[in-house]
N, C-alpha and C positions, 0 to 999 in steps of 0.2 A: 579333447581339451579346447575350450573356447579361446578365440584369438582376439586380443585387445591391441588397438593401435592408438598410441598417444602422440599428439602433434602439438608441440609447444617449443618456443625457442629458449625457455628458461629450463636449464638443466635440473634445478632443484624440483620443479613441478613434475617433470618427466620421471625423475627418480622416485618421488613420493607416490605418484599414481602407479608407476611400474611395480614398486614393491607391494602396493595394495592389490594390484591385479594378480601378482604371483601368489599372494596369500589366498586369494579367492580361486586359485587353480587355473589362471589364464596363462596362455602363451603370449608374452608381451613384446611388441615392437615399438620403437621410438623414432620419431622424425622431428627435426628442428625447423622444418618448413613445409608448406603445402606441396611444393614441387617434389620434395623427398617422399612425402606421404603418398603422392600419386604412384611413384615407383613401387613402394612397399605394398600398396593396395592391389596393384596389378599383379604382382608376383604371388602374393598369398592373401586371399580375400579375408579381411577381419570380420569378426562377428559383432563388434562394437567399436566405435571410434570416439575418442575424446579429443577435441580440437579447440585451440585458443582462437579468439577473434583476431587479435593483432599478431600478425606474423610477418617476417621479412618476405617481400615479394607478394604473392597472392594471399589475400586475407582469408581468414577462416570461413566467413560467411559465403564468399565467392567460391571457395574450394568445395563446398558441400555438394554442388551439382556434379562436379567432375568425380568426386569420390564415390557418389552413388552410381555413376556410369561404370566405374571400375569394380566396385564392391557390391553392387545391388542395393536393395532397400534395407541397409543395416541401420540400427539406431545410432544417431550421432549426438553426443553430448557436447554442448558449446560452453566454453569458459570465457569469462571476460572480467577485467578489473576496471574497464572504462566504459561500461554500458550506459545507454540511455534508453528512453522509451522506444525509439525507432530501432535500435539494435536488438532489444528484446523481442519486439514484434517481428522484425526481419528473421531472427533466429527461429521463432516459433513457426512462422509462415514458410520458411525454407524447409520445414520438416524436422527441426531440432527435437530430439526426444526429450531433452532436458536443457535448461539454461541455468548455468551455475556461476555464481558471483565469487570472484577472488577477493580476499582470502576466504577459504572455505575449510570446514572441518573434514577430516578424512572420513568420519562417520557419515557425513552427508554424501560424499562421493561414493562411499561403499553402497549406500542405499540406492543411489541412482544407477550404479552399475548392476546391482542385483535386479532392479526392475528392467533394465535394458537387456540383460541376459536371460530373463524369464522367457518361456515359450510364447510365441506370437506377440512380441512387443510391438505396439502400434507405431505406425509412421504417419506423419502429417503431409498434406499436399502443399506445394509452394503456392504463394499468392503475392501480388505486388504490395509494396508498403511505401509510405511516405512519412516525413517527420511530423511531429506534433508541435504546433506553434505554441510558445509560451511555457513549455514544460522544461524548466531549467533545473537540473539536478546532477550533482557529481558525487555526493556522499554515498558511501557503500550501502547504507541502510535503504537508500532510494533505489538501488539497483535491484534489490529483491522486490520492491514495490513494482518496478517496471516489469519484472518477470511475471508477477501475479496479474498485472493489468493485461499483459500480452496473452496469457492463458485465458483470462476472462473474455477478452475480445474474440478469441477463437471458439467460444462457446455461446450458447443462447440462454444459459441459466440466469436466474436472478442474482444480482450482485449488490451487496451492502458495503458501502464505503463508510468507515468510521474514523473519526479524528476530530480534533479541536476545530473551532471556527477559524477560517483563514488558512487551512492547510492545503487547499486546492482540490476539494472534493468534486466540484463541478468540472474543473479542468480534467480530472481523472475520468469522470463520466464521459466527457466529450471524447477523450482518447479511446475509451472502450468502444464507443459508437463509431468513431472514425475508422478504426481498424477491424470492425465487425463486418459480417455479411450484409448488414443493414445500412452500410455507410452512405448509400445513395438515397435513403429514405428519411422521413422527418425525425428530428431530434427535438423533443418537446420538454421544456423545463417547467417544473411546478414547484414553487416554494410553499410548502404547506403552512408555514408560520405566517405567510402574508395573506392567507385566505380567511375571510370572515366565516366564523363558525356557522352562522345562520345561512350562508350561501355556499358553503363548501361542496355540498352535494350537487348543486346546480353547476358550479364551476367545473367539477370533475367529470360529471356524467352528461351535462347538458340539460336542456328543458325544452318543452314544446310551448308554443304560444298559448297564453292563458293558463299556464300550469299553476301560477300563483299571482297574487297582486303585484302588478308592476311588470309582469312578463309579457310585454307588448309584442315581442318578437321571439321566434325560436332561437336557441343558442346551441351551437355544437360544443360539447364538452371537451376538456383537455385530453381525456383518455381516448375518445374517438379520433381526435386530431393526430394522435400518435400511432394510429392504425398502420401496421406494416413497418413501423420504425422503432425508435427507442424512447421510452418515457423516463425522465429523470425526476424522481420525487425527492427533493431536498427537504431536510427536516422532517423525515417521514414519521418521527415519533409524535408529531403534532396532529396526525389524523385522528379525528374524534372516534371514540370506540364504536358508536353506531354506524359510522361510515366504513370502518375497517372491514366489516363482514362483506360489504358491497364491493370493496376493492378486491378482496379475496375471490369473490365470485367472478369478477371481471377477469382476473388472471386465469381462473380455471375454465371459464366458459368462452373466453375471448370475445366477449360482447358485453354491452352495458345497456341499461334501461334508463333513458333520460327521464327526468322528473315530469310527471304528467303524461308520459307516453304509454302506449299499449304494446308496442313492438320494439324489440331490442335493436341496437345498431352495432356493427362490427367494431371491435377494439382489440386487435391482435398486435400486441406490442411486446418488446423486450424491456424488462423493468430493471433500472439501476436506481438504487435508493441511497440516501446519505443521512447521517445523523451525527451530532456531536454528543448525544446522550448515550448512556449505556442501555441498549435495548434489552440485554439479558435481565438487567435489574427491573426494567419496566414490565417485562413479561412476568417476572416473579411476583411483582406487586399488583398484577392485574390491570395495569394501565396500557398494555399492548397485547393483542391476541397472539397466543403462541402459534396457532396454525398459520397466521399471516406472516409471523416472523420467520418460520421455517421456509415459507414460500419465497420471501424476498431475499433471504440470506443463504441461498444455496452455496454461494461463493462469497466469502467475507474478506475484505482488504482493509487493513489498518494503515492510515496515513500518519506518519510520525510528525510531531511538532517541529517547528524550525529550530528550537534549541537543541534537538537531538540530531540535527544535520548541519552543524555550524560551518562545514566546508562549503555549503551552498549559499550562505548569507551574502557574501560579497558578490558572487556571480548573479544572484537574484537582484541585488541592489543595482548593479550595473545594467542588468536587463531592464529594470524599471526606468532607469535614467534614459536609456535609449528610446523607450516607448514614450516618455514624457518630453523628450527633446523637441525643440523648435526645428521644423524640417529644414530651415535655412541655416541652421547652426549645428556644429558638432556637439555630441552629447557631453554633459558635464563629467568631470573626472573626480574620483575619490582620492583624497590625500591618504598617505600610508597610515597615519594615526587614526583617521576616520575608519579605515577598513578594520583596524584592530578594535576600535570602539564598537563597531557594528557586531563583530564576532562575539564580544563579551556580553552583549545584552541578551536577555532571555526571550524577548519577542513573544509575549503571551498572546498577542493578536496575530502571530505568525506572519505569513507572506503578506496578508492584507495590511497589517501594521507596518511592515517594512516598506511597502510601496507608499503608504501615506507619509512615512518619515522622509522618504526621498523627495516626495512632492513638496513637503515643508522645506527641506534643505535647498531645493532649487529656487524657491521663492526668496529665501533669506540670502542665499549666495549670489543671487541675480545671474545664475547660469554659469558662474565661474567655478574654480576649484572648490570642492566641498570639504570644509574643515569640520573638526569635531564640534566647534561652537555653532555650526549651522544646523546641527541635528536637534530635534525637539527633545525636551528633558525625558529621561528614561521613565519617569513616573507620570508623564503627561497623559498617557492613555491608561485607563484602569485595567486591572487584571480581570480575567473572566470571573463571573460569579462563582462562589464556592461550590455550587452544584455542578459546574462544568468541569472543574479540574479533576475531581475524583474519577469521573468516567474515563477521561483520557489517560490518567495515571494508571487506573486499573487495567486498561487495554495494554499499556506499555509493560507493566509488570507481568501480566499474563504471557505476553509475547516473549519477554526475556526469560521467564521461568521455564517456558516450553523449550527454548533453545538450551538453557542450562541443563534441564533434565535429559534431553536427547544426548547431549555430550557426555553426561555421566553414565547413561545406559550403555554407551559404546565403550566405556572404560571398565574392564573386568575387575580391576583393583578396587573400584568403588562399590562393588556388590556388598550388600549388607550394611552399608554406611550412608546410604542416600539421604534418609530422613534426618539423621544426626548432622550430616553436612549442611543440609538446608537450614536447620535451626541455628547452627553455629554461624551461618552467614546472615540470617535475617534478624534474629533476636537481639544481638548486641546493637544493631543500628536503631531498632525501635526503642529499646530500653534507654539508650544514650540520649536520644532526642526527647523522649518523654521526661526524663529526669532533668534535662537542660531546661525544658519548657517550664518546669515547676521548681526551678532554682534549687535543685538538690533535695527538695522535700520528699522524703522516702514514702511516707504514708499517702500523700496526695498522688504520687506516681503510681503506687499500687492500685489505688482506686480507679484511676483512669484506665489502666491496663486491664482491670478486671481480674487481678491476681491476688491471692492471699499474700500478706506481707512476708510470711515465712518463705513462700515459694519464690517471690521476687528476690528476697535476700540471697537465697541459695543460687539463683540464676546469676545475680550480680557477682557473687564470689566465684562462680564457675568461669565467667568471662573476664574476671579481673576488673570489674567496673565498681566505682564507688559512688554512692548516692550523694 
């Protein structure tokens, strides 16, 4: 019988994981502190350990080394409700088998335990870690992002960062590089949207002297500059189709051929890409090569918009005020009403828009207490173009539907009712909004939905909706 050791000072957490472990056939031991866990691990070596980061006395991350001395290289699952990027990376680099964010579904914990109890569960080696400057995040949704960034940093696979403009994709890319094995090597940033289409090949791959009119001197391309390090391709969807095949070859061959050259030059880099566009859709419409997509998106991370992490808005605003403050004066403070107003805005420009708003407020308030009247009008900055929003919304819906489906798959009572439950959740929302948009016009709503009027009428009756 496998032995499970649960270490947490919250009795409810210990009870829930303990019951789950018993259902899985484990012999469960519980400890309320790391010190108590040391004694239990020495007496009876566990096969897997689940430990919280915040514990009275010795914290969970510090306790991992001692637990391994007592219990050997057992898988350790780390739990936290207060994680940040540094915590996630520290957990991964300390050899954590899994990094789990509270609150969590028991189904997710079950899957993690099943993997940990499987034969030859891998262990990671410890490595030093330091904080990421500028990464301010407390919202639970960002804890999972930190976990994914930590896992990505521990790998050398291509990473695709997706999210709306201003969500911090470059900051995430820098965090991946900083905590990777290439941290002491170059980090080269390339914004594809800023490159002239006529010169993009020369900018990326370089050129020799005389390669074309105006090439008076040889130029080292951006890809060779990243040799040995990390290349961050921002707005990767903007790579012209003819150039995409050459980027793919550079990734596969680890070398590039400068324009006009006869011999290739080394370009062995780790690629992190970013886009606010839906690359899946671009692949389907033939505007992005599918083979390049699979190469750059071995690991995909979705960065949520600021309106989905409202707990972070005020801390991010305060962080911006500290960065913008006069070095000879204390940072400006936010009035309570201002904090509430900031939380209520949708911030379609995300962190970038929030920072600009703080800069505006500092000018108007002359460095004093920032009141609501000092903020720029909510509609001062335009929303993203309509083409931008669906891509981000699609990503968010896909992520949420995946989580919803996983939770239902773990519920035996939901068997045979999954599709029906999905329709009952989604259809009323869509029908209600379309009918509202068309001022209750039944026929117009049916045309927009692409449904026959009879079908729509039956659906409305089923859900108790009136046109």
